[in-house]
N, C-alpha and C positions, 0 to 999 in steps of 0.2 A: 521504538526506540531499540537500537540493537547494543548488543555488548560490545564495550570499546576495545578494538584491535581483533574483533573476530569478523572474519567476513560472512556476509548474509549466507552464503551457501553452506559454509560450516555450521553455522547454527540451525539451519534447515536440515543438515544432515544430522544432528544430534537429536533433533526432534523426532526425524523419521526412525532412527535407532531405537528411541524410547518408545515410540509407538508399536515398533516391531516386538519389542521385549513385552510390551504390554499384550500384544495379541497373541503372543506364543504362550504366555501366563494364562490368558483366558482359555486357549485350546487344552493346556494341560489341566486347567481346574475342571473343566467340564468331562475330560477324559477320565479324570479321576471320580466323577459322579455316575459314569454310565458303568454298566457291566456288572459283573458278579463282586461280591465283597470279599476281596482277596487282600493280603497284606500289602502288594505293590499298589493297589488302589489307594489305599488308606494313606499311603506316603506320598502318592503322586498330587492329591488333592491341595495339601499344604504347600508343596513345590510350588504349583500353579499361583496359588494366592502370593507366595514370596516374590514370585517373578513379577507379579502385577505390581506389587507395593515398589519393588526395584525400579520397574519401569516409569511407574508415577513419579518416584523420587528423580530418576534422569530427566523426565520431561520438566519438573519444576526447577530442577538445576538449569536447565537450558531457557528458561524464563525469568530467571533471578534479576536480570537486568532491564526487565521490561518496566516500564511506568505503570504504575499501580496506585490505587488508593483504599479507601473503606468498601467494604461491600455494600451493596444497595440495601436499603432498609426493606423494601418490599420483599426481596429474595429471604431476609432474615426472618421477617412475619411469616412466610409460607414454611420455611424451616420449623418454626416455633408450632405451627399448625401440624406439620408432620410428626414433630416430636410429640405432641399431644394424644395424635392417632396411634403411633407406634407404643406409646405408654398405655394407653387404653387396651390395646391389643394384648400387651404384655400381661396385664393384671386381669383381665376380664374374658378375654376371648380364647387365648392359648392356655392350656393347663400348666400349672406349674408355677414357680416363683418368679419375680422380676429378675430379668437378666441384662445387666449394664451392656454386655458385649453384644447381646442381640439387639438392644435398643440402639446402640451406636452404628451396628451393621445396617438397620433400617434408615439411619440418616446419612449414609454415605452419598446418596445422590444430591442431597441438599448441600452437602460440604462441598461437591464439586460445582453446583451452582452458585454458592457463596464465593468460592474461588474466583469462578469466571466472572461475577459482577465486580470484582475489584480491578478489573481491567477495562479500560476506557471503551475499547471496542466492542466488547462483549457485555456491557454493563447493563443494557436495557434488555438484550437478548436472553440474559441469564434468568429474568422474571418469567418468561415463557417457558424456558427448561425447568425451572423450579415448579412452576404451574402444572406442566404437563406430568412431573413426577408425582406431584400430590394427587392429580385426578387418577392416574395409574394405581396409586396406593388406594384410594377411594373406591375405585370399580373392584379391584380384589379383594378389598376388605368386605364389601358388600357380599361377595360370592363366597368368602371363606367364613365370616361371621355366621351366616344362615346355616352352613352346612354341620354335620356333625364332625367333632374332631376325629381326624384320622392322618395318615401319613400324607396323603395327597394335599391335605390344607397345610400342614407343616412344610412339605417341600415347596408350595406356593410362597408362604411366608420367607422361607429361606432363600428362595430365587429372586424373589420381586426386587430387593435391592441392587442384585447383580445386573439384573437386565434393565433396571432404570438408570443405573450408573454408567453402563457401557454401551445402551443403545438409546434409551428415550431422552436423557438429558442432552447427550451430545448431539443427538439428530435434531431435536427441537431447537436446541441453542444455534447450530448451524443454519437451520432454515429461517429462523427469527434474525439472526445476524445478517443473511442475505437480504430479507426484506427491509428491517430497520436501517440498513445503511444507504439504501436509495431514498429514505425520506429526508425532507430538509432538516427535520430536528428530531432526533431518536433519542435525546438525552433524558427524559422525564425527570427533569431536575437536576440533572448532574453539571449544567452550565456550559457543556462543550457543545459546539455547532459539529453538523455531520461533515465527513469529509466529502469531496466532490467526487 
């Protein structure tokens, strides 16, 4: 369902602009992580993160008139499992006290999957995206939990949600969407039939 009064090409252009802002933000964010620790590098990382948030806001605004419902309960269950894993890592694996910010940062891929599961076209595919993110988290948890705490382990924990949010969840979601839309009924209880 498209926005009333807006041509389909205009909506597509808005979404392309939003994705471009997100891509520039990711590039700037990673540029801030690389290189020597200088004042400009410390300032450029937050600028990249801000551009990512602005781009996500632009993308969400371009989707505001799309038909949507409640997120899929299985995606919510996967997100709860991921929350438990991230909480465990915060309390027992990584040194220091529990940080709500790092806990929320670890749940960003699941927020993306929950948002995608609210749209009928990606409702079932979001289950695969959330499951892939949890599998990625479990694999890296196994690698990091057994190693002595060092800067590399902390770096993995910091970048894991970013890679999952920008690469794993969207990639698996897209592939699953391509597969599920060809099946006769891909709703898993949503009550809607597949489009031809």
